[in-house]
N, C-alpha and C positions, 0 to 999 in steps of 0.2 A: 241627353237621354231621351230622345224622342220616341213616341208610340211606334213599336214595331223596331227599333233600332236602339241597341244601347252603345254609348261611346266607348271606344277601347282605349284604355289609358296606357300611357307609358310610364311605369313607375320610375325607371331611372332618370327620365326627363324631367319628371315632376321633382324629384330629389335634387337635380342640378339646379332647378330654378329656386328651390327653397332654400339651398344652402350656398349658392354663388349669385344671387340677385339681391343684395341687401338693399339696393335703392328702391326697389319695389314694395319693401317692407315699410318704407318711412312714410307716415301721414304728410299729404300735401295741403289739403284745405278740409279742415274737420268742422263739422256741424254737430255740437254736442248733444248731450241728451235734454237740455232745455230747448225750448222752441219748436217743439214737436206736437202735433195733434193727432189723437189716435182716430182713425177713420174706419178701420176695419178689423175684427178680431173674431177669433174662435177661442173659447175658455173651456170648452169641453167639460161643461157643468152638468150634463146629462145624468140621468139614472143609471146605475150599475148595469150593464148588459145591452144597453141601447147603442144603436148605430150613430156614426158621426152624421152630422147635419146635411142633410141632402140637398140644401139650398145653397151650401158652401163649396161642398165637395163632391167629386166623381172619381171614378177609377181607371186606370189601365188594367187590362186584364189578359191573362195568357200566360204561355211559356215561349219555348224556341230559343232560349239562351239570350235574348235581348241585345245581339251583337256583341256580347261579350262572354258567350259560353256559360251563362249563369245557370244556376240549378232550380231555381224557384219558379212556380206558377202563381202569377198574381191572381188574387180573388176580389170580387166586389163585395161589399158588406151584404152578408144574408145568402150569398150565392150558394147553390147546390149543384152546381155543374162540377163533376169529377175533375181534379180530386179535391175540390174545394166542398165544404161542408157547413151548414149553418149552426152545426153543433160545436164546431172547433173554429169560431169566427177569427179572422186575421186583423179587423179593425173594429175596435169596440170600445166603449167609454166604461171607466172602471167605477163610476159613481164617488169618486174622491178628486174630481177636478182634473182627470188625465185621460188623454187618448192612448189606447195601448194597441201597438202595432206589433203583432206576433208573426214569427217564421216558425212554421210546424212543419214537424217531418213525420209523415204517417203513411203506411203502406207503401214505403220506398221513394215518396216524393215530398219535396218541401213545398209548402204554400206560403204566401206572404201578401202583402198589401202594398199598393203603389197608388196614394191619393194625390188628387191633383185639383186646382181651382179652375182649370180650363173651363170657358164658357160661363163660371160662376163669378170669377173675380180675377179680371185681368188687370194688370197694374202697369204704371210708368212712373218711376222715380218715388222716392221717400226712404224711409227707414223701415226694413221688414225684419222681423226676429221670431225666433221660436226658443222656448226653454224646454230643454229635453234632457232625457237620462238616456245614454246609448248602451247597447248590448256590446259585449265582446266575445271573441272566439274565432276558431279556425273557420275561414271563409265568410265572416259576417261583415257586411257592407251597408251600414245606415248612410243615409244622405238626406239633407234639406237644400233645395236648389229651384232655380228659377230657369224657365225655358221661353224663348221666344214664341209669342202667339202666332207667329206667320211659319210655323214649323210645317204646316200641310202644304203651303205653296212654295217656299223656298227651301224647304230641307234643311238636315243638319250637315254640317255647322254654320250655314249661312243665316239661319235665324237667330244664332247666339245661345249662349248657355252660361249661367253665372252659378256655380256652387258655392252655396253660402257655408256648407259643412260636409265633409265627407270624413269616415273613419274606416280604415282597414287594419287588419292584424299586424302588418308591418310597422305601423306607427307606435304600437305599445299603447300602455294604459292612458298616457297624458297628452298625446297629441293628436291634432285634427287639422284638417287642411281646407283652403279656399282656391278656386281655380276658376277662370273664364276660358271658355271656348269659343273660337271664331274661325273663319276661313283661313286665318293665319296660322292655325295651330293644329286644327282636327283633335285628334285623340290626345295630343301631348299636352295642351292647355298650356296657360300662363297662369302660375300660381305660387303660394307660400304656406308654411305650415305654423301653427301656434302650439307651444307646450304648455300647460297649464302650471301655474307656479305652486309653491308650497304643498306639493304631493297630491294636488288635486288631480282626478282622473274623469275619464268619460263616464264612469259609473254614477258620478255624481251629477246632480242638476246643473247645467250650465246654459246660458243665454248665447245663442249663436245668431249673428245679425249682419246686415249689409246697409251701408248708407249710400244710396244710389241718386246720381243726378246726371245732367247732360254731361257726357265726356269724361265722367269719373265713377269708380265704384270703390267704395272703402268697406274692408270686412273687420268685424270684431268679435270678441268673447269677453260677454258679461258687462262690459263698460263701454257704451256707443261713444264716449269722449275720447276714447283711445284705441282707434282702429290699428290693428296690427299690420295691415297689408291694404296700399292703396294702389289702384292702376288707373291710368289716364289716356285719353285719346291722343298721346304723343308718342315718343319713341319707346314707350313701355309695350306697345303694340306693333309688331312688325307687318302689318297689313290693316284691312278695313276695320273700323269700328262698328259693330253690328249690335250695340246695346242702347240705342236712343229710340226704343220703340216699346209697345206693349209685350209684357212678359206675363206667366202665370206659374203658380206655385206648385211645386211637387215635394212630397215626403215619402220616402220608400224605404224598405228594408230588403235589399238583395243578399242572396245566399250564393257564394261561390262565383268562379270566373277567372279570367285571365289576371285581372287587377288584384283582387283580395286573395287569390288562391282558392282552394276547395274545402269544403266541409269535410269532417272527419269524426270519428267516433267521440273526440272531445268537444265537439260543436254543442253548446248547449241547445235543448229541445224542450220546450219552445225557447228562441232567442225573442227577448222582448225590448221593444223600444217605448219609452213613456214620453209623451208630449204634453206639458202642462198648458201652454197656450201657443197660438200663432197670432202677432199682431203686425198691423201696417200703420204707420205713421206718415203724416205729410208734414213738412216745413210750416212753421206758423207763418201768415201773411207777413211780409214786409215790403215796402215799394221797392221796385228794381232800381238798382244804382244806374242802369243804363238799359237802352232797347235791347229785347229779345231778337236774334237774328239768326234764321235758318235757312241754309242752303238746300232747299228740297230737291232731293235725289242725289245729292253730292257730299262730299266731304268737306271739311273746315277750309274755308278761303277767307284770307283778311280777317275782318271782324265777323264773319258769318261763321256760326257753328256747323258742323256736320248735322245731316238731315236728322231731326230727331222729333217726339212728340205727335208721330204720325200713325195711323192703322190704314192699311188698305194701300192699294196701286203698286207700283214697280218704278225702277229707275230707268231712265233713258238718258242719252247723252249724243253729243255731237262736238266735232272739231272744228266746224265752221266759226268764223268769226261774227260776232253779234254787234249790230248797230244799236248804240245806246245812247244815240242823239236826242231820244224823247225824255230821257231819264234825268231828273233834276239831280244836282249835286246834294251829298256825295254819292256818287254812281258806284253801285256794286262791282267787283270784279267782273271779267268776263266769264270766268269759270261759272259763277253762279248761274249765268243765263245758259252755260253750255251743258248743264245737267238739269232734269226736272223728274218729279213724280209725276207719272201718268195713271191714269185709271181713277175709278171711284175711291176716293181717300177722305181722311178727316185728320186736321190737326187740332189736338188739344193743348192750348198754352195754360197750364198749371199754375198755381201758387201766386196769382196776382192778387192785388187789394181787392177784396169784395166790393162790387157795385162802382168801383172806381171807373173813370173814363179813360180810354186807351185809343191811340191812333194804330189802326191796322192797315199795313202797307203791303199789297200783295204784287209780286214780281212775275212777269210772263214774258216769254219770247216762243215764237212758234218755229219749231226746228224741224218739225216731222212733216207738215201737209204743205201742199204747194198753192193754195188758193184760198179765198174767202168762201165760208160756208161749209168747208171740209170738217171744220170741228167746231162744235157748240157744247156749251156747258154751263151749269148754274153753280153759284157760290151763295152759301149762306153763311152768316155768322150769327152765332147763338140762335139759331133757327129763323133768321130774318133774312130773306132773300135780299143780296146786294147786287148780284150779277145774275142776269137771266138769259139763257142761250146766248152766252158770251162768245164772241169769236176773235181770237188772238190775231190772227191774220189781218182781218178787217180792221180792227181797232188801231193795231200798230202801223198798218199799211204796208204790210209785207212780210216775207219769210224772214227769220234770223233777224228780227228787229225787235227790240226790247221796248216793254210797256209796264207802266205800275199804275195800280188802282188803290186810291186812299180812302178808308172809310173811319168813321167813328163808332166805337162799340164799348158798352159798360161791362166789365167782369160779372160774372154772375154770383148768386150768393155763395158759392163755394170758391170764388176766385178764379174761375175758368172763362176763357174766350175758346170758342170752338168754331173752327172754320172747315166747313163741309163742301166738298166739289162733288157734284152729281152729273151724269153724263146726259146729254140731250142730242140725239142723233144729228150727225153721222159718225162722230168719233168720241173718244174718251177725254176727260179733263187732264189738264196739263199745268202745272205750276213750277216755276224756278225758284222762288224765295219768299219769306215771309219777313216782316219787321214789325213787332209790337211794342210800342213805347207809350209809357204813361203821359197823360195831357191833363189839363185843366180847363174847366168852362167859366173860370171866374174872372179872367183878364178880359178887360174891354177889346172889343174888335176894333182895330185900327183902320180897318178898309172896308169895302163892299162885300158882302157875302154872295157868292154866285154858285149855285148847287145845280148841277146836272142830273135832274130827278130820273131814277131809273137807269142811270149810265155812269160811265167811267169819266176821268179827268179828261177834259179836252178844251184847249185854249185856256181861258182865265177861269173856266168853271171847273170847280172842283169835283170829284165823283160823289155819287148819291151818299148822304149822311144825314144825320140828326133826325132820322125818321123812325117811326114805329107803323106797324101795318102795311098792308099793300103788297103787291107783287110787281115785278119787273118785266116789261115787253120792250122789243125793239122793231124796227125797220130798215131796210136799205132802201126804200124809194125816196128819190129827191123831193124836198120839201119847198115849196113856194114862200118866201120870208117877206114878200113886198109889203106886208102888213105891218111889219116889225119895226119900230123906230131904232135909229142909230144908238150905239154900237149893236150890230145884229149878232147875235150869238152864233156860235158854229151850226153847220148843218146837224151834227151829230147830236146836239142837245135836243133838237126836235125829233130827231130817229129813235130816241129813247123815251121811256115814261114809266112813272109809277102809277099803276092803276089799282083799283079797289079803295075802299074806305082806309085813310091813312092820317097821320098827324105829324107834321115837322115841327120841333121844337128848336129854333135857332137861338143859341144863348150867346152870351159874352158881350153884350151891349150894356151901356150905362143906364141904368133903371130911369124911366120918365122921359128920354130922349125920343125924338120925333124921326121916323124913317119911312122912305118910300120904299113899297114893295112891290115888286114887278112879278106877275106870275105869267109863265109862258105855257101855250096850249098847242097841240097839232093833233088832228084825229088820223090815225094811221089804220083805223079798223073799219069804222062806218062811212058811208058816203052820202047819206041823206039827212036832212035836219030831223031833229026830235028822236033819233034814234039813241043818242045819248044825252041825258040831262041829269046834271048834279049839282051840288052845293058847295060853297067855300065860306069858311069862317076864318077871321082873325084876331086872335086874342078874345075868342068868344062871340064876336060880333058878325052876323051873317053879312058877306060882301058880296055874294053870287047865289042866286038862286034860280035852280033849274037851268044851269049855264048849259048851252047848246053850241059846240065848238062850229060843227058844220053849219049851223044856223047863222053864225057869226061871220064865218069865212066864204060860205058858199061853195065849199069843196073840200074833198078827202085831200090830205097831205098840203094844207094851207095854213101857215102858222097864224096865230094871233096873240096879243099880250093883253093883260089887264093890270092897271096900276091904282094902288091904294097908299094912303097914308096911315102909319100905325105907330102906337107909342109902346116903347118896351116896357113890359111890366115889371113889378117890384122885384124879380130875380133876373132881370135884365135880359128878357126873352121875348121874343115875337112866336107866336104859336099859330100855325097854318092847319086848319083842318078840312079835309076833303070828305063830304059825306054824300050818301046816295039821295038822288033827287026822283023825278017822275020816271026815269027809264035807265036800265043799265047802270054801270059802276061809274065813279068819279075817276079822273085821270089828271096828270099834270106832267109836264116835260122839263120845266126848269123854273128856279125861283133866284130872284136877284133883290137883296137888301141893301138899300145904300142910306 
């Protein structure tokens, strides 16, 4: 039911699905009423006559049939645009803890309300429910549903639609339905119906809800532990699954149209829908049994889920074979690299353990541009820059060649890890896959730690990790490594850097053990001595004061190393801090701890 367009239902097709698809009505994997945390609600507890909370709800307005030849004109709260009138409000609180949505016939026209959380509360996954009392009558069509937040860019039905509850006169007093719509079905939908037992009717208060998770939606009435209809990203859907992204809520009371039939002299005036509350729950945090794998821009492939948890961007694909020789085992399927999410986008990995450490693995393959420098973009994880002006072609060494970048990140206080991709001219970001898996910092490190500060994985050096603060920069200029002792790190280590005040907390060592710390530096910006001077501390002791890279090497793009002995602290950590000195910002290209 996107703005300006109302879906056109096929009542016959829906009945066929309801009565001849028993497998769809059976629960597959149920998360019961326990283990949920309330994260958003509107209890509608305002004073009688007050309007709904404008911080939580906005309105679709106008008439024109909404694509289904409906009769009503939707009005915003307090609107005086004819035929709307603040004297006969269509959405108002009753002072008894209820929202009242009224369809009112006056001067030959029906007015009603269509409230939505768009721009106020977009959501992805969880348990969403509303406790409602519905009107009945000729042409009456109440609904509680979710619409894809990408409606304005992708259109309907590509954006996806999940109808938690609908009632039309054909159902009779005891039945409601739940339906999903996507590019596979359009107006016909895939759905099922529920009949209240023991003489219950829609005129009673009932709870209408959905339990929504990646690649699955379950619909229930009153009891979330007993969903009556489950649909999954399997053979249940005869096409693309379009429900793994942000949606927003809608509550409306339509009047008349192709699906419910038309109003007549028996239709109640006003027709009134009461809403006791709307609530959104998230699953309680429990450690994941295995890694979360996402095929960015694509469908489920092997152990990778279909694209999910994203906002923004668009899908691109290729049929070209992808060289995965740089990817360590287990190598994702070819199809993961043959699809991608392109453009500015964000992945929000939810329901992790708050503050727990995770490995974040990002997979890339340049399938669109033909040379280095034609695409650059930045990546942040929980607002920390991990890749700056990243060039897939340059990092992988060619087109249609896969590369992965690995980072360590802690889930935030809400159990989220947010991966954001932002453009840096000339082209938009591109990502093929994500893998997020829980890790631990408590196991002693068995070998040397080699970090490519500000860069990705190269040779034996892992991608930049264990840092806080600073920014990333890089250069393609060749670097003179004649001052570096063997084994010499790859050129790429010295062509990337983390600059500005920052701290590396490298854990996993046995407390009290002695280690050799080698710090690698290269000046890619300044060309004269004293133009950059900074300080370095290891476990609180200053080891470099007003360190001047060009002053040490005598030239720009000439690398230098500094070695120190350090003892792991009581937590098994070696902490390296870079602070400002006499001029400009600190910087570092790589770290080795043996």
